[in-house]
N, C-alpha and C positions, 0 to 999 in steps of 0.2 A: 522265286526263280526269275531269271532275266533272259534277254535276247541271246545271251551267250549259250544258254541251254539249247535254244533252237538251233544255233549255229553248229554246236557239237552234234546234235541229232541229224542235221542235214548232211554233215560230213560223213557220219557213219552210214547213213542210207546210201549216199553216193558210192562209198567204197563197196558196200554189199552189192549194189546194182552192177558195178563193174565186174565183180567176181562172178555173178550170175551170168553176165553176158559172155564171159569166157566159156562157161559150161554149156550155154545154149548153142554155141558155135560148134560143139563137138557131138559125136554120137552118144546116145544114152549109155552110161556105164551099167554093167550088170551087178547083181548082188542086192542085198537088203540092208536097210539102215534103221536105227531107232529114230522115230520122228521127233522125240523130245528126250532129254536126259532122263534115264531110268524108266522110259515108257515100255509097256509090254507089247505094243504094236511093232510090226516090222514092215517097212515100206520099200517098194521099188523106187527107182529114180523118178519114174513117171508120176508116182503118187506124191513125191516131194514137190515136183513141179506143179502139180495140180493144187496142192495146198498153198504154194507160193502165190499162185494166181488168184486164190480165193480170200486169203486172210487179211491182206493190207486194207482192202476196201471195207471189210467188216469192222476191223478195229478202228479205222478212220471214223466210221459212224459212231462207235462207242466213245471215242475221245471227244467228238463234237457234242454228243449228248451230255457227257459229264461236265464239259466246259460251259455249255449253255446253262446247265443247272446251277453252276457256280455263279454265272453272270446274273441269273435271275434272283439271286439272294436266297435260294432254298436253304433251309436250316438242316435238312436231312440229306445225308449222302445218297446219291442216286444208284439204284441197283444197275449193274452193267455186266456184259460179258456172258460167257457160256462155258460149259465143261467140255472135256475131250470127247465125251460120248454123245454130244448134241447131234441129233439126226441131220440137221441142216449142214453141219460141218462135214460129216461123213459122206452124205449124198453128193456134196460138191466135189469132194476129192475123187470119188468113184466115177463121177460123170466126166471128169477132165483127165483122167490118168493116161489116156492114149493120145492126147492132143500134142501136137508138135511143140517142143520146148521153145522154139523161136516165137511162135504165136503166144505162148504163155508168158514169155519174157516181155513181149510187147505190152501185154495187159499189166504185168507187174510194174513195168516202167511208167505206164500211165497212172497207175494207182500211187506210185511213189511220188510222182509230180503233184498229184492232188494232195497227198498228205503233207508234202513239203510246203505247198502254198498255205495250207491251214496252219502249220506250225510257225511259219514265218509271220503270219498275221495274229497269232495268239497273244493276247495281252499277258504281261508278266504275271499278274495275279491269278490268271486262269490255270497256270501250271500247278498251283496249289489246290485246285478244285478236287474234291474227293468223291469217289464212288465206292460201291461195295460189290466185290466179285463173289460169285457163288462158292468158289473154292478157296480163294486167297484172302477174302475179307476186304477191309478198307485199303484203298490205294489212291494216291494222288494222280493227277493227269500225267505228271512227269514220270511216275512209276509205271503207269499204263503204257505210255509211249516206249519207255525203256524195255519193259518185259515183253509186251505183246506185239510191238511193231519192230523195233530195232533188234531185240533179242531173237525174235523168230527169223527175221531175215538173215542174221548172222549164223544162227544155228543151222538153218537149211543150207546156206552156202557151205558151212563146215561139213554137213552130211554129204553133199555132192562131192566135195573134196575127198572125203573119206572113201567114197565108192571108187575113186580113181587110184587110191594109194596102193603101192606094191605091198604085199603081205609078207610076214615072216615065213610062211609056208612057201611062197615063191622063192624067197632067198635060200631056203633050205633045199629046194628042188634044184636051184642053180648050183649049189655047192656039190650036189651029187653029180651034176652034169659036167662040171669042170674038174672033178676029182682026177688026179693023175696028169692033168694038162697044165693047170695053173699051180704054182707053188703055194703051199701053206706056209707063208713067210713067218719065221719065228719072231717072238718078241725079244728084243735085245735090250739089256740094261744100259741106260745112259747114266743114271745116278740112283741114289737110294729111293727116289720118289718118282722116277720117270723111266718110261720104256719107249723104244722105237719099234715101229712096224715097218720093216724095210721092203716095201713093194718094188724098190729099185732092183731087187734080186729076182724078179719074175723073168720068165723066159725071154720076153721082149724088152725087158728093162723097165717095165712100168705096170701099174695095177690094171691097165686097160685090157690085159689078156683075159681077165675074169669076165668082164661084160661082153667083149667081142666074141669069145668062144661060146658063151651061153646063148648069145643072140643067133649066131650062125648055126649052132647045134640045134636050136629050137625050130629051124626052118624045115619044111618038108623036103623030100628028095627032089620034087619037081621044082621047088623054089631054088634049091642049091644048084640045080642043073642050069637055071637061067643066069646064074652068076650074081655077084653082089657088088655094090658100089658104096663108097663112103667118102666123106670129106674130112680132112684132119691136118693139123700142123705137124703131126708126127707119131705120137705114141699110140693113139687110136688107129692110125693108119697101119703101123707095124702089127698091131694086135689083130686087126681084121685080115691083113695079108697072111699072117701065120695061121689063124683059125681057118681061113678059106683053104689054104694049102692042106692042112691036116684033115679037113672034111671034104676035100675033093671039089671045091667050088672055085671058079675063076673070079678074081677080084680086080676091080678098077678103083684106084685111090686118087682123089682130087686133092692135091697138096698146094700150099702157097708158094709163091716165088722165092720167099726167103726162108723156106723150111731148112732146119739144120741138116747139113750133109750127112751126119751120122744117122739121122732118122730116115732120110731118103735112101741111104744104102741099106738100111735094115729092111725097108719095104721091098727093095729090089731083090734082096737075098731070098725072100720068100716067094718070088716069082709073080708078084702083082704088077699090073700095068699102072703107070703113073701118068696122070694128067695134071699139068701145072696151070693154076688159075688164080691170079691176083694175090692179095695179101690178107684180105678180111674173110671171116667166116661166111658172111653173106654171099660174097662172090663165089666161094667154093661150093656152098650149098646150092646155088642156082645152077652151076655146071653139073653137079651130081644129079639134080632133079631132071635135067635135060637127058642125061644118060639113062635114067630110069624110064623116061618116056620113049626114048629112041630105041633102046635095046631090050627093054623088058626086065632089066636087072632089079634085084631087090635091094632097097636102101637099108643100110645098117647105120642108124643114127648114132652120133657120138655120145649123146647123153639123154635126149628127150625120147626115151623108149623104155617101157617097163622091163623088158628083158635085159637091157643094159643096166638099169638101176638094180635089178635083182642080182645080176652077176657081180657088180661092184659091191653090193651089200654083203657078199660072202666075206669080204675083208672085215666088216664089223662083226659078223657072226663069229669069226675066228677070234677076234679080240675079246668078245664077251665070254667065249668058251675057255680061252686060255687064261683070262684074267677076270674072273666073275665079279671081283670087287673093284673094277675099274671106276675111277672117280671123274675123269675128264678125257676127252679125245679131241685132238687138234687135227683138222683136215684141210688141205688146200681146196679151194673152190674155183671151178671154172664154169662149165655149163651146168654143173650140179649133179651129174650122174653118180660120182663117187661119194660126195658128201650126202646126197639124198639116201643112197643105199646104206652107207654106214650109219647115218643118223637113225634110220628106220630100225635097223637091227639092234643098235645100242639101246634105244629107248624102249624096245620091246623086252630086252633081256636084262638091262641094267638101268632102269628108268630114272634113278637118282643121279646118274652120271651126266655131267655137262658136256654138250656137243658144241664145239667152237670151230667155225669156219675161218679160213685165212685167205686173204687176197692181197695182191700187190696194190699199193696206193695208186698206181697208174692204171689199174683196171678193176676198180672197186664197184662195179655195177651191182653185184650181188648184195653187198653191204647196204647200198642205197635202196635196193629192192626190198630187202627185209625191213628196213626202217620205214618205208612208205607203204608196205603191205601190198604192193603190186610190182610187176616186172618193169624195171627201168632199163632202157637201152643206152649204152655208151657207144659213140661212133668209133668205128675201127681205127680212125686216125689217132684216137686217144689210147685205146687198148694196146696198139702195136708198139707203144713206147717202152713197155716193160720187156726186160730180157727174158722173163718167164713165159716163153712162147706157148707153153701148154695152158696158160691161164689168160689167154688173150681174147676170149669170146666177147661179143658185144652185149650179150644178155643171157640170163638163165633160161633154160628150157622150161616150158610151162609145167610139165609133170614134175621135174625136180623141184621147181618152186613150191608146188603144193606140199611136198615132203618137208622142205626146209622151213616153210612157214609153220608147219605143225611140230617139227621135231628139233630144229636147230635153236640153241639158246642165244647165240650171238655170232656176228662175223666181225673180225678185226682185220686191220691192214698192216702191211709191212713195206719198208722201203727197199729200193734196189740194193743199197749198201747192206741192209740187214740180211737180205737173202744171200748176198755174196759172203758175208761173215759166217752165216750158217753153213754154207757149202764148205768153207775152209775148216770149220770146226768138225763137221761130220767126216771130212776126209782125214783129218789128223787125229781125232779122238776116237772115232768109231770105225775108221778104215772103210768108209763108204763113199763111192763116187756118186754124187747126187746132182741133178740138174737144178736150175733155179726154181722151177715150178715145184719140184719135189721137196725143196728145202724151205718152202714158205711156212709150213707149220713149225719147223724148228726155229725159223727166224722170229716168229711170234713168241715162242717160248723163251729164247735167249734174250730177246730185246725187252721183254716185259710187256709187249703189246697184249699178250694173253697171260696175265699174272697167275701164279700158282699159289693160292692162299693156303692157310693152315687147313688141314683135313683133306686137301687134294693130293693124296699120297700115292695114288696109282694112276698117274697120267700116262696116256699113250699118244705119241706123235706119229702120224702117218707120213712116212717118207714115200711120196707117190711115184717117183721115177728117177732114173739115173742116166738118161740118154743125153748126155751133154757133149758138145763138140770138144775134142781133146785140146785144140788150141785155145779155145775160150776158157776151158777149165784150167789150163796151165796159167793163163793170164790172171784168173781170179785167185788161184793159189799164191801167185806172186804178190797179190794185194794191190 
């Protein structure tokens, strides 16, 4: 082994630590998880954190013992490690299960620093030192580090992710809640191998009706009486305005200065109050939070909310029910609510189908985030360059990102010209009026950015919205 082995290990530990820091900053999720693949135990989040704080130090000692044995020239592999039923392991977990995760993260971080220092100094030949584990038998230092330190850190980060994920049951409950309000959009044939899911036909012209209605309908009577507030460039704004009117709640919508007039008019038609604030999502979010604090309104987040994700996931539920042998699904990606919900439903019901996200080249923060394994923010001055106003967010929401990291196969990008061409083809061949954001998936399909290989014979393209300014649409149709 070489120093490159240590560098890879240090990078993996750093990535795991960053993931754990995200979880430590949030309330403990509810539910139970398997502490190890195939384990018979079931742990609460507090027990996962307790083990996280206990095991790096223990395995650090084991690594040093085996490495020292190698350095001494011992001919026999050194016995090391413990089993899952070891009393010391169990007692440590039970002792710390109620400790604040912030404190446990501090300990984990300190232990990771100690392990990192040891691995950095470890001679190249020490990585080949061998020990004997009571259950796994002979293992090298490299294998011990990989399985019992790096593997455990990543597994426990995955478990904490899993406790946060929206379930298929939540999506099915949302489907019942929105029944008769949101349209069950039919699958339309594009060609012999491809279907369209035209969410542009929803009552407000976009998929957002699903999540917004589910979120507002999930509120208590007292919460609805206080009124709701959200921030949006348009489609989520219209959906919240419509849901609030149908459910008897007053809505305030914070919209950007350059919101398309067709979307502003849609919000006004449903009686919502509009507050204009800046051009970026961050500016609008800040103003919406002020209204929550000042007026006691309830925030309806555009995408970083499990009720929103569950509602948008009903689109994926319908795809899987109407086309059980679906082979791939193309979905526009913005803040991640739609793509997270659809991906969750598809992978639960059609696990072999590929789920492909699509973004504009000019707002490709999600593609970069998935590649790096952590949320990457693009400045609003960059994302506002795309004409796809519904895809202009600066970064994915944290909860959607957890879903996409788990369930999305890849994210591809398309150009402004490719979206415009998709809008023209959808208008002339499918008779659908589609906005640039809604045409992103079709742009990836037509351009080859998302190739359709042999065997991918039941592809579905989600057409997410159709609220396009008539003058801009006419310009695009003229080419």
